[in-house]
C-alpha positions in Angstrom: 72.0 38.3 17.1 71.0 41.9 16.0 73.4 41.7 13.1 72.0 38.4 12.0 68.5 39.7 12.2 69.5 42.8 10.1 71.2 40.6 7.5 68.1 38.4 7.4 65.8 41.4 6.9 68.1 42.8 4.1 68.1 39.5 2.3 64.3 39.2 2.5 63.9 42.8 1.2 66.3 42.1 -1.7 64.3 39.0 -2.6 61.2 41.1 -2.5 59.1 38.2 -1.5 57.0 37.4 1.6 56.4 33.9 2.8 52.9 33.3 3.9 51.8 31.2 6.9 49.7 29.1 4.7 49.1 29.5 0.9 45.9 31.3 1.6 46.6 32.4 5.2 48.5 35.2 6.9 50.8 37.2 4.7 53.7 37.6 7.1 57.5 37.4 6.8 59.2 34.5 8.5 60.2 35.2 12.1 62.6 32.9 14.0 61.8 32.2 17.6 65.1 31.9 19.5 64.5 30.2 22.8 67.5 31.6 24.6 68.5 35.0 25.9 71.8 36.1 24.5 74.0 33.1 23.9 72.6 30.6 26.4 69.3 29.2 27.5 68.2 30.0 31.0 69.5 27.2 33.3 66.8 25.6 35.4 66.8 23.1 38.1 69.4 24.3 40.7 68.7 22.8 44.1 67.7 24.9 47.1 70.6 27.0 48.4 68.9 27.3 51.8 68.4 23.6 52.5 71.3 22.1 50.5 74.1 24.7 50.1 76.9 22.1 49.8 75.1 20.2 47.1 74.3 23.5 45.4 78.0 24.2 45.1 79.6 20.8 44.6 77.2 19.0 42.3 76.8 21.7 39.7 78.5 21.1 36.4 80.5 24.3 35.5 80.3 23.9 31.7 76.7 22.8 31.7 75.5 25.6 29.4 78.0 24.6 26.6 76.8 21.0 26.3 73.5 21.4 24.5 70.8 18.8 23.9 70.8 15.3 22.4 67.9 13.4 20.8 67.9 10.1 22.8 65.9 8.2 20.1 68.2 9.3 17.2 70.3 6.1 16.8 72.4 5.9 13.7 75.3 3.8 12.4 77.7 6.1 14.2 76.2 5.0 17.6 77.5 1.4 17.1 81.0 0.0 16.8 80.3 -1.3 13.3 79.9 0.3 9.9 78.4 -0.8 6.7 75.2 -1.1 4.6 73.8 -3.9 6.8 74.6 -2.1 10.0 72.5 0.9 8.9 69.5 -1.4 8.8 70.2 -3.2 12.0 71.6 -0.3 14.0 68.6 -0.4 16.5 69.3 -4.1 17.2 73.1 -3.6 17.5 72.6 -0.6 19.7 70.4 -2.6 22.1 73.0 -5.4 22.3 75.8 -2.9 23.2 73.9 -1.3 26.1 75.8 -2.0 29.4 73.5 -3.8 31.8 75.2 -4.4 35.1 74.3 -7.5 37.1 71.1 -6.8 39.1 71.1 -9.7 41.4 68.6 -9.3 44.2 69.4 -10.9 47.4 66.4 -12.8 48.9 68.5 -14.5 51.4 69.9 -11.1 52.6 66.4 -9.8 52.9 65.4 -12.8 54.9 68.4 -12.3 57.2 67.9 -8.6 57.7 67.5 -7.3 61.2 64.0 -6.0 60.8 62.6 -9.2 59.2 64.3 -11.4 61.8 62.9 -9.3 64.7 59.4 -9.8 63.3 59.9 -13.5 62.7 61.3 -14.1 66.2 58.4 -12.1 67.7 55.7 -14.0 65.7 57.1 -17.5 66.4 56.0 -18.8 69.8 59.3 -20.5 70.5 61.5 -18.1 68.6 63.1 -18.9 65.3 64.3 -22.3 66.6 61.0 -24.1 65.9 61.5 -25.4 62.4 57.9 -25.8 61.4 56.8 -22.3 62.3 60.1 -20.8 60.9 59.6 -22.7 57.6 56.0 -21.3 57.3 57.1 -17.8 58.0 59.9 -18.1 55.5 57.4 -19.1 52.8 55.2 -16.1 53.7 58.3 -13.8 53.4 59.1 -15.3 50.0 55.6 -14.8 48.9 55.6 -11.1 50.0 59.0 -10.6 48.3 57.6 -12.1 45.1 54.9 -9.5 45.1 57.5 -6.7 45.5 60.1 -7.6 42.9 61.9 -10.2 40.8 65.5 -10.2 39.4 65.5 -8.2 36.1 66.1 -10.3 33.0 68.9 -8.9 30.8 67.5 -10.5 27.6 64.1 -8.9 28.2 65.7 -5.6 28.9 67.6 -5.6 25.6 64.5 -6.8 23.7 62.5 -4.1 25.4 65.1 -1.4 24.6 65.0 -2.4 20.9 61.2 -2.4 20.8 61.0 0.9 22.7 63.4 2.5 20.4 61.3 1.6 17.3 58.1 2.6 19.1 59.4 6.0 20.2 60.7 6.8 16.7 57.3 6.0 15.2 55.3 7.9 17.8 57.4 11.0 18.6 59.4 13.5 16.7 62.2 13.6 19.3 63.0 12.9 23.0 65.3 15.7 24.0 67.7 15.5 27.0 70.1 18.1 28.2 73.7 16.8 28.2 74.7 19.1 31.0 71.9 17.8 33.3 73.0 14.2 32.5 76.6 15.2 33.4 75.4 16.4 36.8 73.6 13.1 37.4 76.7 11.1 36.4 78.8 13.2 38.8 76.4 12.5 41.6 76.5 8.8 40.8 80.3 8.7 41.0 80.1 10.0 44.6 79.2 6.5 45.7 75.7 7.2 47.1 72.7 5.6 45.5 70.5 7.6 43.2 66.8 8.1 43.9 64.9 9.9 41.1 61.7 11.7 42.1 59.5 12.4 39.2 56.2 14.0 38.1 53.7 11.8 36.5 52.1 13.2 33.3 51.6 9.9 31.4 51.6 6.2 32.0 54.4 6.2 29.4 56.8 7.9 32.0 57.4 4.6 33.8 58.9 2.9 30.7 60.3 6.0 29.0 62.6 7.1 31.9 64.2 3.6 32.4 64.9 3.5 28.6 66.5 7.0 28.6 68.7 6.4 31.6 69.8 2.9 30.4 70.8 4.5 27.1 72.9 7.1 29.0 74.8 4.5 31.0 73.1 4.7 34.4 72.2 1.0 34.5 68.8 -0.6 35.2 66.4 1.8 36.8 64.1 0.2 39.3 60.6 1.8 39.0 58.1 2.0 41.9 54.8 1.3 40.1 51.3 1.9 41.3 49.4 -1.4 41.4 46.2 0.4 40.5 47.5 1.2 37.0 48.6 -2.3 36.0 46.8 -5.7 35.6 48.4 -8.8 37.2 49.9 -10.0 33.9 51.4 -6.6 33.1 52.7 -6.3 36.6 54.5 -9.7 36.3 56.1 -8.4 33.0 57.2 -5.1 34.6 58.8 -6.9 37.5 61.0 -8.7 34.9 62.0 -5.3 33.6 62.9 -3.9 37.1 59.5 -2.9 38.4 58.7 -2.7 42.1 55.2 -3.1 43.6 54.0 -2.5 47.2 52.2 -5.5 48.5 48.6 -4.9 49.7 49.4 -6.3 53.2 51.8 -3.4 53.9 48.7 -1.0 54.1 47.1 -3.0 56.9 46.7 -1.6 60.4 49.8 -1.1 62.6 48.7 -3.8 65.0 48.2 -6.4 62.3 50.8 -9.2 62.2 50.6 -9.6 58.5 51.0 -5.8 58.0 54.1 -5.7 60.3 55.8 -8.5 58.5 55.0 -7.0 55.0 56.3 -3.6 56.0 59.5 -5.2 57.4 60.1 -7.1 54.1 59.5 -3.9 52.0 61.9 -2.0 54.2 64.5 -4.7 53.9 64.1 -4.8 50.1 64.6 -1.1 49.8 67.7 -1.2 52.0 69.2 -4.0 49.9 68.3 -2.0 46.7 70.1 1.1 48.0 73.1 -1.0 49.1 73.4 -2.5 45.7 73.7 0.9 44.1 70.8 0.5 41.7 69.0 3.7 40.9 65.4 4.0 42.0 62.5 6.0 40.4 59.6 7.2 42.5 56.6 9.1 41.2 55.6 12.0 43.5 52.4 12.7 41.6 49.3 10.6 41.4 48.8 8.7 38.1 47.2 10.6 35.3 43.4 10.6 35.5 43.3 10.3 39.3 41.0 12.9 41.0 41.9 14.5 44.2 45.2 15.3 45.8 48.2 16.0 43.5 50.8 14.5 45.8 50.9 10.7 45.6 50.4 8.7 48.8 52.3 5.8 47.3 55.2 8.0 46.3 55.5 9.4 49.8 55.5 5.8 51.1 58.4 4.8 49.0 60.2 8.0 49.8 59.6 7.4 53.5 61.3 4.0 53.2 64.4 5.6 51.6 64.5 8.3 54.4 64.2 5.7 57.1 67.1 3.6 55.5 69.4 6.7 55.5 68.4 7.7 59.1 69.0 4.2 60.5 72.4 4.2 58.8 72.0 1.4 56.4 73.4 3.7 53.7 75.2 6.9 54.7 73.4 9.1 52.2 71.3 9.1 49.0 71.3 11.5 46.1 67.9 12.8 45.2 67.3 13.9 41.6 64.1 15.8 40.7 62.8 14.6 37.3 60.1 15.9 35.0 58.9 14.8 31.6 56.9 17.2 29.4 54.9 16.5 26.3 53.4 18.6 23.6 50.4 16.4 24.1 50.1 13.5 26.5 49.6 10.5 24.2 47.5 8.4 26.6 45.3 11.3 27.8 41.7 9.9 27.9 38.9 11.5 25.9 36.8 11.6 29.0 39.1 13.5 31.4 36.8 13.1 34.4 37.4 9.5 35.1 40.6 7.7 36.1 42.4 5.2 33.8 41.3 1.6 34.2 44.1 -0.8 35.1 46.2 -1.3 32.0 46.5 -4.9 30.8 49.0 -6.5 28.5 46.7 -6.8 25.6 45.0 -3.5 26.1 48.4 -1.9 26.2 49.4 -3.6 23.0 46.2 -2.4 21.3 46.8 1.1 22.6 50.3 1.0 21.0 49.0 -0.1 17.7 46.2 2.5 17.8 48.8 5.2 18.6 51.1 4.0 15.8 48.2 4.1 13.4 46.6 7.4 14.5 49.7 9.4 15.6 52.5 8.1 13.5 51.9 10.0 10.3 49.7 13.0 11.1 50.8 14.8 14.3 53.8 13.4 16.2 54.7 15.2 19.4 57.9 16.2 21.1 59.2 15.2 24.6 61.6 16.8 26.9 63.2 14.9 29.8 64.5 17.2 32.6 67.0 16.1 35.3 67.4 18.8 37.9 70.5 19.2 40.1 70.9 16.3 42.5 71.2 17.0 46.2 72.1 15.1 49.4 69.2 13.6 51.4 71.4 13.7 54.5 72.1 17.4 54.1 68.5 18.2 53.5 67.5 16.3 56.6 69.9 18.3 58.8 69.1 21.8 57.4 65.4 21.6 56.6 64.1 21.1 60.1 65.2 24.5 61.2 63.1 26.2 58.5 59.8 24.8 59.7 57.8 27.3 61.7 54.4 27.2 63.5 51.3 26.3 61.5 47.6 26.8 61.8 44.6 25.4 60.0 42.8 27.3 57.3 39.8 27.7 59.6 41.9 29.5 62.3 43.7 31.7 59.7 41.0 32.7 57.3 37.5 32.2 58.7 37.5 35.2 61.1 38.7 37.5 58.3 36.0 36.1 55.9 33.3 36.8 58.4 34.6 40.3 59.2 35.4 39.4 62.8 39.1 40.2 62.4 41.4 42.2 60.0 44.8 41.0 61.1 46.3 38.0 59.3 48.2 35.8 61.9 52.0 35.5 61.4 52.0 31.8 60.8 51.9 29.3 58.0 49.0 27.3 56.7 48.6 23.6 57.5 46.9 21.8 54.6 47.5 18.1 53.9 45.2 16.4 51.4 47.3 13.3 50.8 46.2 10.3 52.8 48.8 8.6 55.0 49.4 4.9 54.2 50.5 2.1 56.6 54.3 2.2 56.0 54.3 6.0 56.5 52.2 5.7 59.7 54.8 3.3 61.1 57.3 6.2 61.1 57.6 8.8 63.9 55.5 11.9 63.6 58.6 14.0 63.0 59.7 11.7 60.2 56.3 11.8 58.6 56.4 15.6 58.5 59.9 15.4 57.0 58.7 13.1 54.2 55.7 15.4 53.4 57.9 18.6 53.3 60.5 16.8 51.2 57.9 15.6 48.8 56.5 19.2 48.3 60.0 20.6 48.1 61.1 18.2 45.3 57.8 18.5 43.4 58.4 22.3 43.4 61.8 21.7 41.9 60.4 19.3 39.3 57.8 21.9 38.2 60.4 24.7 38.1 62.7 22.7 35.9 59.9 21.6 33.5 60.0 23.3 30.0 57.0 25.1 28.7 55.8 23.5 25.5 54.4 25.2 22.5 50.9 23.8 23.0 50.8 25.4 26.5 51.6 28.8 25.1 49.1 28.5 22.3 46.3 27.3 24.6 47.0 30.2 27.0 46.9 32.7 24.2 43.6 31.3 22.9 42.0 31.4 26.3 43.3 34.6 27.9 44.7 36.8 25.1 43.1 35.9 21.8 44.7 38.6 19.7 47.3 38.2 17.0 48.5 34.6 17.6 51.8 34.9 15.8 52.9 38.1 17.5 51.6 37.1 20.9 53.3 33.7 20.7 56.7 35.3 20.3 56.0 37.8 23.1 54.9 35.1 25.5 57.9 33.0 24.7 60.2 35.9 25.6 58.3 36.6 28.8 58.6 33.0 29.8 62.3 32.9 29.3 62.8 36.2 31.2 61.2 34.5 34.2 63.9 31.8 34.3 61.7 29.0 32.7 62.9 27.1 29.7 60.8 26.3 26.6 60.7 23.0 24.8 60.8 24.2 21.2 62.8 26.3 18.8 62.6 27.2 15.1 60.7 29.4 12.8 57.5 30.9 14.1 55.4 29.8 11.1 56.5 26.1 11.6 55.9 26.2 15.3 52.4 27.6 15.0 51.6 25.1 12.2 52.8 22.2 14.4 50.9 23.4 17.4 47.6 23.9 15.6 47.9 20.5 14.0 48.2 19.0 17.5 45.2 21.1 18.7 43.1 20.7 15.6 40.4 18.7 17.5 40.0 21.6 20.0 40.2 24.7 17.8 38.5 25.8 14.6 40.2 27.7 11.8 38.0 30.2 10.2 38.7 32.1 6.9 38.0 35.8 7.1 38.4 38.6 4.5 41.7 39.0 2.7 42.5 35.3 3.1 43.4 35.6 6.8 42.8 32.8 9.3 41.0 33.2 12.6 41.8 30.6 15.3 38.8 30.0 17.6 38.6 27.5 20.5 35.8 25.0 20.3 33.3 25.4 23.2 32.7 22.8 25.8 35.4 20.0 26.0 37.7 21.9 23.7 38.0 24.8 26.2 38.4 22.4 29.1 41.3 20.7 27.2 42.9 24.0 26.5 42.6 25.0 30.1 44.4 21.9 31.2 47.2 22.6 28.7 47.5 26.2 29.8 48.1 25.0 33.4 51.7 24.2 32.2 52.4 27.9 31.8 51.0 29.0 35.1 54.1 28.2 37.3 56.1 30.7 35.2 53.7 33.5 35.9 52.3 32.4 39.3 53.9 35.1 41.4 52.7 37.9 39.1 49.3 36.3 38.8 48.9 36.1 42.6 50.1 39.7 42.9 47.7 41.0 40.1 44.7 39.3 41.8 45.7 40.7 45.1 45.8 44.2 43.6 42.4 43.5 42.0 41.1 42.7 45.5 42.5 46.0 46.9 40.9 48.0 44.1 37.6 46.1 44.3 36.3 48.2 47.2 37.6 51.5 45.8 37.1 51.5 42.0 34.1 49.9 40.2 35.1 46.8 38.2 34.0 48.5 35.0 36.0 51.7 35.9 38.6 53.0 33.5 42.2 52.0 33.9 43.2 55.6 34.3 41.0 55.8 37.4 42.6 52.7 38.9 46.1 54.1 38.4 45.2 57.1 40.6 44.7 55.0 43.7 47.7 54.6 46.1 48.3 51.1 47.3 50.3 50.7 50.5 52.8 47.9 51.0 51.1 46.8 54.1 47.8 46.4 52.3 49.4 44.6 49.5 51.1 42.1 51.8 47.7 41.5 53.5 45.9 40.8 50.3 48.6 38.5 49.0 48.6 36.5 52.2 44.8 36.1 52.1 45.0 34.8 48.5 47.9 32.5 49.4 45.8 31.0 52.2 42.8 30.6 50.0 44.5 28.9 47.1 45.3 25.2 47.7 48.8 24.0 48.3 48.6 21.6 45.3 48.3 24.6 43.0 50.9 26.9 44.7 53.6 24.2 45.5 55.5 26.7 47.6 58.8 25.6 49.1 58.4 24.6 52.7 61.6 26.5 53.6 60.2 29.8 52.3 57.8 31.7 54.6 54.7 33.3 53.3 56.0 36.8 54.1 59.1 36.1 52.0 56.9 35.0 49.2 54.9 38.2 49.6 58.0 40.3 49.1 58.9 38.1 46.0 55.5 38.8 44.5 55.8 42.5 45.1 59.3 42.5 43.6 58.0 40.7 40.5 55.2 43.2 40.0 57.7 46.1 40.2 60.1 44.3 37.8 57.5 43.7 35.2 56.4 47.3 35.3 52.9 46.9 36.7 53.5 48.7 39.9 55.3 52.1 40.2 56.7 53.3 43.6 55.1 56.6 44.8 55.7 58.9 47.8 52.9 59.2 50.3 51.7 62.8 50.0 51.5 63.4 53.7 54.8 61.9 54.7 58.5 63.0 54.6 60.2 61.9 51.4 62.2 58.7 51.7 65.3 60.3 50.4 65.3 63.0 53.1 67.9 61.8 55.7 68.0 65.0 57.6 67.0 65.1 61.3 63.5 66.3 62.0 64.6 67.9 65.2 67.8 67.9 67.2 68.0 67.7 71.0 70.8 68.3 73.4 71.1 64.7 74.3 71.9 63.9 70.6 74.5 66.6 70.0 77.2 65.5 72.4 77.9 62.1 74.0 80.8 60.7 75.9 83.0 58.5 73.9 82.0 54.9 73.9 78.4 55.6 75.1 76.2 53.3 73.0 73.2 53.3 75.3 71.2 55.4 72.8 71.0 55.2 69.1 71.0 58.1 66.6 67.8 56.7 65.1 65.8 56.9 68.3 64.2 60.2 67.5 63.6 59.4 63.8 60.0 59.0 62.9 59.1 55.4 62.1 58.8 54.7 58.4 55.3 54.4 57.1 56.1 51.9 54.4 56.1 52.3 50.7 53.3 53.2 48.4 52.6 52.1 44.8 50.4 52.9 41.9 49.3 50.9 38.9 51.5 51.8 35.9 49.8 53.7 33.1 51.9 52.4 30.3 50.0 51.3 27.2 50.8 47.6 27.6 50.2 47.3 31.3 46.3 47.1 31.4 46.3 44.2 29.0 49.1 42.4 30.8 47.4 43.0 34.1 44.2 41.4 32.8 46.1 38.6 31.3 47.7 37.8 34.7 44.4 38.0 36.5 42.8 35.6 34.0 45.5 33.0 34.6 44.0 32.3 38.1 40.4 32.8 37.0 39.5 29.1 36.6 40.2 28.0 40.2 38.9 31.3 41.7 35.7 31.2 39.7 35.2 27.6 40.6 35.5 28.5 44.3 33.1 31.4 43.9 30.5 29.2 42.2 31.0 26.6 44.9 30.2 29.3 47.5 27.0 30.2 45.4 26.1 26.5 45.4 26.1 26.2 49.2 22.4 27.2 49.5 21.4 25.3 46.3 23.0 21.9 47.0 21.4 19.1 49.0 23.2 18.5 52.2 24.0 16.3 54.1 25.5 14.1 51.4 28.5 11.9 51.0 31.7 13.6 49.7 31.5 11.9 46.3 27.8 12.7 46.0 28.3 16.4 46.8 31.3 16.5 44.4 29.0 15.2 41.7 26.3 17.8 42.6 28.8 20.7 42.4 30.3 19.4 39.1 26.9 19.3 37.5 26.3 22.9 38.7 29.6 24.0 37.3 28.7 22.4 33.9 25.3 24.1 33.9 26.8 27.5 34.8 29.4 27.1 32.0 26.6 26.5 29.5 25.0 29.7 30.5 28.0 31.9 30.9 30.3 30.3 28.4 33.2 30.0 30.9 34.0 26.2 30.5 37.5 26.5 32.0 36.1 26.0 35.6 33.8 23.1 34.7 36.5 20.7 35.8 36.0 17.9 38.3 39.4 18.5 39.9 38.4 22.1 40.6 35.2 20.9 42.2 37.1 18.6 44.5 39.6 21.4 45.4 36.8 23.8 46.2 35.0 21.3 48.5 38.2 20.3 50.3 39.2 23.9 50.7 35.7 24.7 52.2 36.1 21.7 54.5 39.5 23.1 55.7 37.9 26.6 56.1 35.2 25.3 58.3 32.4 25.9 55.8 31.7 22.1 55.6 31.9 19.6 58.3 32.7 15.9 57.8 31.4 13.0 59.8 32.2 9.3 59.2 29.5 6.9 58.0 29.3 3.4 56.6 28.9 4.8 53.1 31.9 7.1 53.4 32.5 10.6 54.8 29.3 12.7 55.0 29.4 16.4 54.5 27.0 19.0 56.0 27.1 22.7 56.5 28.7 24.0 59.7 26.5 26.0 62.1 28.5 29.1 61.2 27.7 29.0 57.5 24.1 27.9 57.7 23.4 31.6 57.7 22.8 32.9 54.2 24.5 36.2 55.2 27.8 34.3 56.0 27.6 32.4 52.7 27.4 35.7 50.8 30.4 37.0 52.8 32.4 34.0 51.7 31.3 34.5 48.1 32.1 38.2 48.2 35.5 37.4 49.7 36.4 35.1 46.8 35.0 37.3 44.1 37.1 40.3 45.1 40.1 38.5 43.5 38.4 37.8 40.2 38.8 40.1 37.3 36.0 39.8 34.8 
């Protein structure tokens, strides 16, 4: 690589010309961004070695790094069995005809004869299943419920859909990239004989039709997709069922003692069991649909996953292979302009109009890129056996954090935080408590794997630089790309720096302004208001790569807050000694404060292990430097402090005493902030990555004595959101004027015991707890949060 760069520089110097970014823009030489370290890209998506060690070893493709990428929508004459002039013009149609569609014959009779359905039918009928009239009536009810769930996929519609989808994707997107090595791992898992269950993030409504198309083109057969009924109209739902869609009937969410609910849940469970037995792959979305406010984890996704877990535990199928999936976009094509309201149900005609509008508006000017990520598959049976041993004791946020916030205690309890914001639906409530916990932990574990395997797109890097760095865009873009790769995250782009920045700014042109300054240079400035909010949402895609360092930097900021003034020079901050014990405490406090939906920590990893990981990351990136405590014995001094007669001679085989008994107990390590020239800017950059949620929480604490309580939860959310918008207009910090951050702040305060919730006919009503009615305690809460914020 170095030789190639030198040759490139020599050729450019011989030519004696400089290529400008634009004709009247930056005068800079071309610089290529190579999104790989050395020869290979960083591999992402390995399964957890703690919970699934056998899958980690056996389901990994050894030559995965040599296989490269393929563009799924690039279909040419070579992709068909035929050649010729006419074939080149009909290659899309011929390609769709040659796709292998295995028979997907659903078995309504087998579902009717399943043990669970028969037990419910015999229990409901007064005289058992022998009375023909009652049995016939129940049979019609079962068939009606089954019709709401699924219909047999139509091969003709599938081929027609593949042809139309191929044309649509080529008009709308530059490419749809898929790693061949990841696909090899999925094929290897499918050959093992266990059914495939793909668990995906949900960035766009397009995901539900894009992933079946991609996997059908790669020879995995017809993918059955568990759709959310809230996102589709009845007509569109009927069409999606013909293409392999699954829908949960509304009766399944009825109470546990409802006869209709019991029968519907039995039919859904039998349908999932037959689906797994047939070997058809199943796709479940673990995130809520785009535009949904509130919890990140999907209640419907946990319901479908719970049905799969129950089928494996009962023994209907011996095992299932779980595949974390993620789809990343440069820009989400169906993102609403008003990002504070959920999508309305998508109808057939509204969907067709949206497609035509997309083809007209996006097709020529700014087409985006897509990356599909398939992480390493792992065994559900293996996870179920190993994961239970990793779960420790848990306490509520009120028990963990409230005494420390009020100054009543300084010791952080050695236990994990219990925080669940996802509502539990009827089918999941029907499971045992232990199985419900298993499904919740598994969902969080897989979603962590999905986010870790997601590539960082160029728009996320540019948005982060515009929000939190705002220096030289070209140089910082290359630097941030390298930092992302060094942390084991992949990027979804490659090519020349000039072209990348041009492409990204063309996508973000509605949210940034290009200003001409002296000497023909261009200054890129974010547009205030909605433009900053949109950039903040895009920059969230980069946060997982730097989350550990950002948590550590904010924890260090909290330690220094009481010692050094916020406006104090960096040289003064570097003098302060930070003990390892104090750093652990601050990191734990911040981990408890931040919501689980943001952190997405693996359930098998304890908070103390994560504290050590954060500290190691800060040392590796050069922000912290180890120092000796001035008043203690150097760590490298292994000599005895004093020798006694009992330690000089001992009888052979006497192990009653240890040689280390008289050694002084180690006092722990100490650190200082590094004084290298690049460290202060990098430290501020890391702190600012977490500033939107922390500032939203701090302003929510300020709003406690200004808001009108009691009020319904939705009403108080609207009050806080208007306050965040008004504060953003005054301070210019629009990144925290987000409805999702307002909801997270209120729910966190509810878990912390700041707000109490009581039921009412109009919905849950919030009011201040007796502890935080005091203005003094409200100020303590605000001060506790603001210590982690770096202005």
